[in-house]
N, C-alpha and C positions, 0 to 999 in steps of 0.2 A: 504494500500500500504506500503510495507516495505521501510524503509529509506535506500537509497543508498548513501554512503559517500565514496569519494575518495580524498585523500589528498597527498600533497607533499610540499616541501619547498615554491614553488611559485604557487601552485594551490590548490583549494578546490572545490569539486563538491558535492552538496547535492540535490539529485533528480533534481529539475528544476532550481536550482540556481547555479551560478558559481562565483568563485573569481580567477583571474589570475593576478599575480604580484600586488596584492592589489586592483585591479579594480573589483568591484562586479556588477553582473547583475542578475535580476530575473524577471519573468513575473509578471504583476500586472493587472489582468483583461484583458482589451483590450490594455493595455499599457505595457511598460517595466519600471522597476526601474533600473537605471544604474548610476554608479558613474560619476560625473562630476569633472574634475581635477581642484583643486584650489591651488595646490602646485607647486613646481618646483624641479629640481634636479633629482637624481637617484631614489628617493622614494617619488613621489608626494602624496599629500593627496587628498581624494575624499569625496564628499558629495553626498548622494543618491538623485536622482531626477527622477520624473516620466516623461517619454518621449514617444512620438509616436514611434511605432516599425519602425526600420530602417534596414531591412534585408540586408545582404551583399552577400548572395549566388549568385545572378545574376552577381554582379561585379566580383567576383572571378572566376566564371564559364566562363565569357566572356574572361578573360585573358587566361585561359586554352584552350578554343576553338580557340583563336587566335594563341596560340603556336601550336595547332594541325594543323590549316590551313597553318602555316608557315613551317610545317614538323618537328617541334621541340618537339612533344609530348614525344618521347623516351628519350629526354635529361632532362626531369624534374625529379629531385631527390626528391624534396619536395615542398610544398607550405609554404612559410614563411609569417608570419603575425604578426601584433601588437596585444597586449592583447585586445585592444578595438575591432578590427575586429573579433578576436576569440570569445569575449563575444557576439557580435552581431550574429555571426554564431551559437553559442550555443542557444541563445534566438530564432533564426528563425528556429531551429531544424536541421540545417545542421550538426553541431557537436553535438553528443549525449553524455550523461553521460558515456555510455559504451565505447565510443572512448577513455576514459581516463584509461581503463583497460590496464595495462602494460605501462602507460606513464613513460617516463624517463626524468630526468632533467640532463642537462649537460651545456656546454658552446658552443658558436658558434663564429667563427671569422667573424665579420661583415664588414671587410675592403673591401670586394668585392662589397658591395652594399651601404656602407655609407662612405663618405669621412672622413678619420681619424678614421674609425671604429676599434674596439678592440674586444677582447673576451668578450662576454656578456652571462648572464644566459639565458637558453632556456628550454622550456617545449616541449618535442617531443611526438607527438601522432603517433602511428604506421600506422594507416590508417583512412582516412576520405573520405567519398563518396561525390563527386561533380558531380551531374548529372550521366553520364555513366562512369565517371573516378574516380579512387580511388588512393589517394596519401598520403604519410606521411605528417604530418604538424609540423612545428617548430614555436613556439610562443615565441616572445620576448616582453619585457615590452615596452609599448608605450612611456615611458620616454626615451628609447634608440633608437627607430626607427620612432617615429611619430605616431599619433593616427590612421590615416587611411591607414597605410602602409601595403601592401601585394604584393607578387611577387612569381613567380615560379623560383626556383633555380636549378642549375645543380650540378654536383659532386664537383665543386670547389667553391660552394656558390656564383657563379656569376649569375646574372639575365639571364634567358633563353631568 
């Protein structure tokens, strides 16, 4: 199998392993090896730990389906998520290495969904498939948005 490597300032993908904003994740047999935060501040430190798989696909899909049921599917500009949610989605197969083709790094104004939010670095993926829906994905460091954070955002970066 050929080695597939994709890199940027805030991400690195090598075949079945991913690093996003310093947080690493890779499959380890029937388990996952994932970084556990033991630091604080804008650049936390991580120690790799073997954990049971914790897929995030159904949680994210449930939010999208609720937006659809509420008639707001057309208002979704992207799915925003923390680096930890993105690593879990990568390890459960929702986000694929090929989804990082053409990934762009920029900043995002987080003031619409975080009190006191400011411009933060973001990794943008052009399209990720969630069930029957495909949306752009914006990934922010868990140090800036919280480890389990994800939401659908509209054109103004407000939660749908």
